[in-house]
The first five atom37 places (N, CA, C, CB, O) and aatype in JSON, in Angstrom:
{
  "aatype": [12, 10, 10, 0, 10, 14, 14, 1, 10, 1, 0, 1, 1, 19, 8, 19, 19, 0, 2, 3, 16, 10, 19, 6, 15, 14, 19, 9, 0, 15, 8, 10, 5, 15, 19, 10, 3, 1, 9, 0, 7, 15, 9, 3, 0, 10, 1, 10, 14, 19, 16, 19, 0, 11, 16, 19, 14, 3, 16, 3, 8, 16, 13, 17, 19, 2, 10, 9, 7, 1, 7, 18, 14, 15, 14, 15, 1, 12, 13, 14, 0, 7, 0, 14, 16, 7],
  "atom_mask": [
    [1, 1, 1, 1, 1],
    [1, 1, 1, 1, 1],
    [1, 1, 1, 1, 1],
    [1, 1, 1, 1, 1],
    [1, 1, 1, 1, 1],
    [1, 1, 1, 1, 1],
    [1, 1, 1, 1, 1],
    [1, 1, 1, 1, 1],
    [1, 1, 1, 1, 1],
    [1, 1, 1, 1, 1],
    [1, 1, 1, 1, 1],
    [1, 1, 1, 1, 1],
    [1, 1, 1, 1, 1],
    [1, 1, 1, 1, 1],
    [1, 1, 1, 1, 1],
    [1, 1, 1, 1, 1],
    [1, 1, 1, 1, 1],
    [1, 1, 1, 1, 1],
    [1, 1, 1, 1, 1],
    [1, 1, 1, 1, 1],
    [1, 1, 1, 1, 1],
    [1, 1, 1, 1, 1],
    [1, 1, 1, 1, 1],
    [1, 1, 1, 1, 1],
    [1, 1, 1, 1, 1],
    [1, 1, 1, 1, 1],
    [1, 1, 1, 1, 1],
    [1, 1, 1, 1, 1],
    [1, 1, 1, 1, 1],
    [1, 1, 1, 1, 1],
    [1, 1, 1, 1, 1],
    [1, 1, 1, 1, 1],
    [1, 1, 1, 1, 1],
    [1, 1, 1, 1, 1],
    [1, 1, 1, 1, 1],
    [1, 1, 1, 1, 1],
    [1, 1, 1, 1, 1],
    [1, 1, 1, 1, 1],
    [1, 1, 1, 1, 1],
    [1, 1, 1, 1, 1],
    [1, 1, 1, 0, 1],
    [1, 1, 1, 1, 1],
    [1, 1, 1, 1, 1],
    [1, 1, 1, 1, 1],
    [1, 1, 1, 1, 1],
    [1, 1, 1, 1, 1],
    [1, 1, 1, 1, 1],
    [1, 1, 1, 1, 1],
    [1, 1, 1, 1, 1],
    [1, 1, 1, 1, 1],
    [1, 1, 1, 1, 1],
    [1, 1, 1, 1, 1],
    [1, 1, 1, 1, 1],
    [1, 1, 1, 1, 1],
    [1, 1, 1, 1, 1],
    [1, 1, 1, 1, 1],
    [1, 1, 1, 1, 1],
    [1, 1, 1, 1, 1],
    [1, 1, 1, 1, 1],
    [1, 1, 1, 1, 1],
    [1, 1, 1, 1, 1],
    [1, 1, 1, 1, 1],
    [1, 1, 1, 1, 1],
    [1, 1, 1, 1, 1],
    [1, 1, 1, 1, 1],
    [1, 1, 1, 1, 1],
    [1, 1, 1, 1, 1],
    [1, 1, 1, 1, 1],
    [1, 1, 1, 0, 1],
    [1, 1, 1, 1, 1],
    [1, 1, 1, 0, 1],
    [1, 1, 1, 1, 1],
    [1, 1, 1, 1, 1],
    [1, 1, 1, 1, 1],
    [1, 1, 1, 1, 1],
    [1, 1, 1, 1, 1],
    [1, 1, 1, 1, 1],
    [1, 1, 1, 1, 1],
    [1, 1, 1, 1, 1],
    [1, 1, 1, 1, 1],
    [1, 1, 1, 1, 1],
    [1, 1, 1, 0, 1],
    [1, 1, 1, 1, 1],
    [1, 1, 1, 1, 1],
    [1, 1, 1, 1, 1],
    [1, 1, 1, 0, 1]
  ],
  "atom_positions": [
    [[-130.62, 30.14, 39.69], [-129.81, 29.96, 40.99], [-128.98, 30.65, 40.83], [-129.3, 28.78, 41.4], [-129.02, 31.77, 41.33]],
    [[-127.74, 30.17, 39.96], [-126.23, 30.69, 40.16], [-125.92, 32.5, 40.1], [-125.32, 29.91, 38.82], [-124.99, 33.12, 40.61]],
    [[-127.43, 33.15, 39.0], [-127.74, 34.12, 38.64], [-127.92, 34.99, 39.93], [-128.73, 33.93, 37.81], [-127.24, 35.93, 40.36]],
    [[-129.04, 34.37, 40.42], [-130.06, 35.36, 41.88], [-128.61, 35.56, 42.63], [-131.68, 34.13, 43.27], [-128.58, 36.73, 43.02]],
    [[-127.29, 34.81, 43.0], [-126.25, 35.24, 43.44], [-125.71, 36.74, 43.18], [-125.5, 34.39, 43.04], [-126.08, 37.6, 42.38]],
    [[-124.69, 36.74, 44.19], [-124.13, 38.19, 43.51], [-123.0, 37.61, 43.27], [-123.99, 39.7, 44.4], [-122.78, 36.56, 43.86]],
    [[-121.78, 38.25, 42.14], [-121.21, 37.98, 41.87], [-120.1, 37.88, 42.82], [-121.31, 38.37, 41.06], [-119.26, 37.35, 42.1]],
    [[-119.61, 38.03, 43.81], [-118.61, 38.2, 44.96], [-119.2, 36.54, 45.6], [-118.9, 39.96, 46.17], [-118.33, 35.7, 45.86]],
    [[-120.75, 36.18, 45.81], [-120.74, 34.84, 46.23], [-120.39, 33.61, 44.76], [-122.37, 34.64, 47.0], [-119.98, 32.48, 45.05]],
    [[-120.51, 33.82, 43.92], [-120.21, 32.9, 43.3], [-118.71, 32.53, 42.82], [-120.99, 33.03, 42.47], [-118.0, 32.78, 41.84]],
    [[-118.62, 31.82, 43.98], [-116.62, 31.15, 44.0], [-116.51, 30.39, 43.62], [-115.71, 30.73, 45.07], [-115.54, 30.14, 42.89]],
    [[-117.57, 29.46, 43.91], [-117.42, 27.8, 43.91], [-117.52, 27.6, 42.24], [-118.9, 26.8, 44.93], [-118.52, 28.13, 41.76]],
    [[-116.89, 27.11, 41.57], [-117.02, 26.37, 40.16], [-118.09, 25.07, 40.21], [-115.43, 25.76, 39.69], [-118.52, 24.12, 40.86]],
    [[-118.13, 25.54, 39.46], [-119.56, 24.51, 39.24], [-119.92, 23.53, 38.06], [-120.76, 25.4, 39.16], [-120.43, 23.98, 37.04]],
    [[-119.65, 22.07, 38.23], [-119.9, 21.27, 36.73], [-120.77, 20.71, 35.93], [-119.45, 20.47, 36.63], [-121.6, 19.99, 36.49]],
    [[-120.83, 20.8, 35.04], [-121.84, 20.29, 33.94], [-121.27, 19.16, 33.06], [-122.25, 21.5, 32.95], [-120.51, 19.13, 32.09]],
    [[-122.0, 18.18, 33.83], [-120.75, 17.0, 33.72], [-122.15, 15.45, 32.54], [-120.01, 16.22, 36.38], [-123.27, 15.04, 32.82]],
    [[-121.19, 15.1, 31.27], [-122.76, 14.44, 31.24], [-121.54, 12.96, 30.09], [-124.72, 15.95, 30.01], [-120.55, 13.03, 29.37]],
    [[-122.05, 12.35, 30.37], [-121.91, 11.03, 30.19], [-122.27, 10.44, 28.33], [-122.99, 10.41, 31.42], [-123.28, 9.8, 28.04]],
    [[-121.57, 10.71, 27.66], [-122.22, 9.88, 25.78], [-121.49, 8.68, 26.57], [-121.27, 10.55, 23.48], [-120.39, 8.77, 27.11]],
    [[-122.39, 7.41, 26.55], [-122.37, 6.09, 26.14], [-121.66, 5.12, 24.92], [-123.45, 6.02, 26.03], [-121.0, 4.08, 24.85]],
    [[-122.09, 5.89, 24.24], [-121.81, 5.69, 22.73], [-122.93, 4.44, 21.98], [-120.04, 5.12, 22.62], [-123.04, 3.77, 20.95]],
    [[-123.59, 4.68, 23.17], [-125.23, 3.65, 22.84], [-126.6, 4.49, 22.08], [-126.04, 3.07, 24.69], [-127.61, 4.21, 21.44]],
    [[-126.15, 5.22, 22.43], [-127.38, 6.41, 22.25], [-128.0, 6.56, 20.97], [-126.89, 7.85, 22.53], [-127.2, 6.37, 20.05]],
    [[-129.08, 6.83, 20.64], [-129.24, 7.46, 19.85], [-128.76, 8.46, 19.13], [-129.79, 7.57, 20.05], [-128.47, 9.44, 19.82]],
    [[-128.44, 8.62, 17.25], [-127.73, 10.04, 16.76], [-128.89, 10.98, 17.81], [-127.85, 10.45, 14.57], [-128.69, 11.47, 18.92]],
    [[-129.8, 10.96, 17.18], [-130.88, 12.13, 17.49], [-130.32, 12.72, 19.1], [-132.79, 11.35, 17.54], [-129.9, 13.82, 19.48]],
    [[-130.61, 10.96, 20.04], [-129.88, 11.7, 21.35], [-128.4, 12.52, 21.81], [-129.84, 10.73, 22.14], [-127.99, 13.47, 22.48]],
    [[-128.0, 11.54, 21.04], [-126.29, 12.57, 21.3], [-126.3, 13.86, 20.72], [-124.77, 11.89, 20.48], [-125.81, 14.87, 21.21]],
    [[-127.16, 13.71, 19.15], [-126.88, 15.51, 18.52], [-127.71, 16.38, 19.84], [-127.98, 15.97, 16.43], [-127.14, 17.44, 20.06]],
    [[-128.59, 16.21, 20.5], [-129.48, 17.17, 21.51], [-128.69, 16.82, 22.8], [-131.35, 16.76, 21.64], [-129.17, 17.55, 23.67]],
    [[-127.57, 15.95, 23.42], [-126.8, 16.34, 24.12], [-126.19, 17.36, 23.91], [-126.23, 15.67, 24.31], [-126.2, 18.45, 24.47]],
    [[-125.59, 16.92, 22.96], [-124.35, 18.3, 22.17], [-124.92, 19.38, 22.22], [-123.87, 18.26, 20.46], [-124.22, 20.02, 22.99]],
    [[-125.6, 19.91, 21.96], [-127.02, 20.85, 21.41], [-126.96, 21.58, 23.04], [-128.99, 19.65, 20.85], [-126.68, 22.73, 23.38]],
    [[-127.44, 20.15, 23.98], [-127.55, 21.19, 24.69], [-126.16, 22.17, 26.22], [-128.88, 20.56, 25.17], [-126.11, 23.13, 27.0]],
    [[-125.35, 20.96, 25.73], [-124.04, 21.18, 26.4], [-123.2, 22.35, 25.72], [-123.2, 19.84, 26.36], [-122.21, 22.96, 26.14]],
    [[-123.87, 22.46, 24.6], [-122.34, 23.45, 23.24], [-124.02, 24.97, 23.91], [-122.14, 22.45, 19.78], [-123.69, 26.15, 24.01]],
    [[-124.89, 24.72, 24.09], [-125.71, 25.96, 24.01], [-125.03, 26.42, 25.86], [-127.89, 25.55, 23.68], [-124.15, 27.25, 26.07]],
    [[-125.62, 25.74, 26.73], [-125.19, 25.94, 27.76], [-123.66, 27.13, 28.02], [-125.09, 24.56, 28.1], [-123.66, 28.31, 28.37]],
    [[-122.19, 25.98, 27.57], [-120.62, 26.87, 27.28], [-120.74, 27.94, 27.07], [-119.75, 26.58, 26.18], [-120.05, 28.79, 27.64]],
    [[-122.04, 28.32, 25.81], [-121.69, 29.6, 25.28], [-122.67, 30.64, 25.64], [0.0, 0.0, 0.0], [-122.94, 31.68, 25.04]],
    [[-123.24, 30.07, 26.95], [-124.17, 31.59, 27.92], [-122.63, 31.44, 28.78], [-126.37, 31.2, 29.26], [-121.89, 32.36, 28.44]],
    [[-122.17, 30.77, 29.51], [-120.75, 30.57, 30.42], [-120.67, 32.63, 31.02], [-118.84, 29.8, 28.9], [-120.93, 33.44, 31.91]],
    [[-120.02, 32.4, 29.47], [-118.73, 33.7, 29.38], [-119.8, 35.09, 29.59], [-117.64, 33.79, 27.35], [-119.5, 35.99, 30.37]],
    [[-120.83, 35.11, 28.94], [-121.76, 36.11, 28.97], [-121.87, 36.77, 30.03], [-122.85, 35.74, 28.7], [-121.58, 37.92, 30.35]],
    [[-122.68, 35.25, 30.96], [-122.99, 35.92, 32.72], [-122.13, 35.84, 33.37], [-123.98, 35.34, 33.68], [-122.44, 36.21, 34.5]],
    [[-121.23, 35.56, 33.31], [-119.63, 35.25, 34.01], [-119.94, 34.6, 35.26], [-118.59, 36.71, 34.39], [-119.91, 35.19, 36.33]],
    [[-120.31, 33.05, 35.08], [-120.76, 32.28, 36.06], [-119.18, 31.27, 35.67], [-122.62, 31.58, 35.87], [-118.44, 31.2, 34.69]],
    [[-119.23, 30.63, 37.01], [-118.76, 29.62, 37.23], [-118.28, 28.2, 36.99], [-119.08, 29.68, 37.59], [-117.53, 27.44, 37.6]],
    [[-119.2, 28.13, 35.51], [-119.57, 27.01, 35.36], [-118.38, 26.63, 34.17], [-121.17, 26.93, 35.06], [-117.82, 27.54, 33.55]],
    [[-117.94, 24.56, 33.83], [-117.35, 24.26, 33.48], [-118.26, 23.37, 32.67], [-116.49, 24.11, 34.18], [-119.2, 22.88, 33.3]],
    [[-118.16, 23.07, 31.4], [-118.82, 22.42, 31.27], [-118.0, 20.7, 29.85], [-120.06, 23.59, 31.0], [-117.26, 20.8, 28.87]],
    [[-118.55, 19.65, 30.39], [-117.57, 18.58, 29.84], [-118.73, 18.07, 29.82], [-116.25, 17.87, 30.54], [-119.74, 18.38, 30.45]],
    [[-118.41, 16.76, 28.59], [-118.84, 15.35, 27.91], [-117.73, 14.79, 28.28], [-119.17, 15.21, 26.26], [-116.67, 15.39, 28.11]],
    [[-117.76, 13.69, 28.79], [-116.78, 12.44, 28.65], [-117.29, 11.1, 28.0], [-116.33, 12.03, 30.06], [-118.5, 11.08, 27.77]],
    [[-116.76, 10.29, 27.75], [-116.88, 9.31, 26.75], [-115.82, 8.45, 27.41], [-116.65, 9.78, 25.17], [-114.76, 8.82, 27.93]],
    [[-116.61, 6.49, 27.21], [-115.69, 5.83, 27.61], [-114.48, 5.12, 26.84], [-116.28, 5.15, 28.17], [-114.76, 4.6, 25.76]],
    [[-113.12, 5.04, 27.33], [-112.42, 4.91, 26.94], [-112.66, 3.35, 25.66], [-111.62, 5.1, 28.05], [-113.23, 2.47, 26.31]],
    [[-112.52, 3.07, 24.8], [-112.64, 2.19, 23.61], [-112.47, 0.56, 24.39], [-111.27, 2.63, 22.32], [-112.98, -0.51, 24.06]],
    [[-112.21, 0.66, 24.71], [-111.67, -1.05, 25.61], [-112.59, -0.9, 26.39], [-110.03, -1.38, 26.57], [-112.74, -1.99, 26.95]],
    [[-113.41, -0.07, 26.81], [-114.49, -0.04, 28.04], [-115.86, 0.37, 27.26], [-114.06, 1.23, 29.39], [-116.65, 0.94, 28.0]],
    [[-116.14, 0.27, 26.39], [-117.37, 0.82, 25.61], [-118.81, -0.67, 25.79], [-116.68, 1.15, 23.54], [-118.7, -1.81, 26.22]],
    [[-119.72, -0.1, 25.37], [-120.88, -1.15, 25.95], [-120.41, -1.89, 24.82], [-122.71, -0.74, 26.1], [-121.08, -2.91, 24.66]],
    [[-119.7, -1.77, 24.18], [-120.15, -3.0, 22.9], [-119.05, -4.44, 22.96], [-119.88, -2.12, 20.97], [-119.02, -5.63, 22.65]],
    [[-117.97, -3.1, 23.75], [-116.55, -4.26, 24.01], [-116.65, -5.27, 25.04], [-115.14, -3.5, 24.52], [-115.99, -6.28, 25.24]],
    [[-117.58, -4.78, 25.6], [-118.25, -5.32, 27.63], [-119.52, -6.48, 26.08], [-119.82, -2.87, 29.57], [-119.6, -6.77, 24.88]],
    [[-119.8, -6.57, 26.67], [-121.26, -7.43, 25.54], [-120.77, -8.19, 24.38], [-122.43, -6.21, 24.64], [-121.32, -9.23, 24.02]],
    [[-120.14, -7.88, 24.02], [-119.49, -8.47, 22.37], [-118.69, -9.42, 22.57], [-118.57, -7.46, 21.42], [-118.81, -10.61, 22.83]],
    [[-117.42, -8.33, 22.3], [-115.84, -8.62, 23.25], [-115.27, -9.85, 24.37], [0.0, 0.0, 0.0], [-114.32, -10.65, 24.4]],
    [[-116.62, -9.44, 25.41], [-116.26, -10.02, 26.61], [-116.87, -11.25, 27.22], [-116.39, -9.13, 27.43], [-116.63, -12.1, 28.08]],
    [[-118.07, -10.83, 26.05], [-118.89, -11.6, 26.92], [-120.04, -11.05, 27.95], [0.0, 0.0, 0.0], [-121.09, -11.66, 28.18]],
    [[-119.79, -10.22, 28.32], [-120.98, -9.67, 30.03], [-122.76, -10.06, 29.24], [-120.82, -6.82, 30.57], [-123.42, -10.11, 28.2]],
    [[-122.76, -10.19, 30.2], [-124.45, -10.52, 29.71], [-125.49, -9.2, 29.41], [-125.28, -11.43, 31.09], [-125.36, -8.16, 30.07]],
    [[-126.27, -9.3, 28.64], [-127.04, -7.69, 28.57], [-128.04, -7.35, 28.87], [-127.24, -7.13, 27.57], [-129.11, -7.87, 28.55]],
    [[-127.87, -6.42, 29.54], [-129.11, -5.93, 30.5], [-130.35, -6.39, 30.41], [-129.38, -4.65, 30.4], [-130.97, -6.5, 29.35]],
    [[-130.87, -6.76, 31.86], [-132.03, -6.68, 31.79], [-132.51, -6.33, 33.6], [-132.52, -8.05, 30.99], [-132.15, -5.47, 34.4]],
    [[-133.49, -7.53, 33.67], [-134.24, -6.26, 34.75], [-133.29, -7.05, 36.1], [-136.69, -6.3, 35.01], [-133.58, -6.62, 37.22]],
    [[-132.47, -7.86, 36.06], [-131.18, -8.55, 36.39], [-129.76, -7.76, 36.59], [-130.98, -9.49, 35.31], [-128.85, -7.63, 37.41]],
    [[-130.18, -7.33, 35.29], [-128.17, -6.3, 35.26], [-128.43, -4.62, 35.99], [-127.37, -5.77, 32.73], [-129.29, -3.75, 35.88]],
    [[-127.04, -4.83, 36.8], [-126.16, -5.36, 36.54], [-125.69, -7.14, 37.38], [-125.39, -4.21, 36.71], [-124.8, -7.83, 36.88]],
    [[-126.5, -7.64, 38.73], [-126.49, -8.45, 39.28], [-125.49, -9.51, 38.78], [-127.61, -8.66, 39.39], [-124.52, -9.79, 39.47]],
    [[-125.74, -10.19, 37.42], [-125.68, -11.07, 37.19], [-124.27, -10.87, 35.94], [0.0, 0.0, 0.0], [-123.75, -11.83, 35.36]],
    [[-123.91, -9.57, 35.77], [-122.57, -9.88, 35.49], [-121.54, -9.75, 35.76], [-122.34, -9.76, 34.9], [-121.56, -8.76, 36.49]],
    [[-120.25, -10.16, 35.65], [-119.15, -10.66, 35.96], [-118.63, -9.16, 37.16], [-118.18, -11.08, 34.37], [-119.26, -8.11, 37.02]],
    [[-117.73, -9.19, 38.02], [-117.3, -8.26, 38.2], [-115.83, -8.26, 38.3], [-117.9, -7.86, 39.05], [-115.23, -9.12, 37.67]],
    [[-114.96, -7.15, 39.23], [-113.42, -7.11, 38.67], [-112.56, -6.83, 37.18], [0.0, 0.0, 0.0], [-111.34, -6.89, 37.15]]
  ]
}
């Protein structure tokens, strides 16, 4: 879609954001990084106003810290309805 626009109309920055929850399998995490790297590697050559970012939770807010350390319930069909709030 961005390539279909004339360069003068590509004024707004597009943000591609992916979140690595640190729970994904190594294969999925590797694939995510590969896709983000390919997107980022194409931006300059195509002169697109795109920013690529991958976020990860702070250690204190990871799935495992919440599940094991804080005792939050594990995901289920009712999750997050039964999870503590606040």
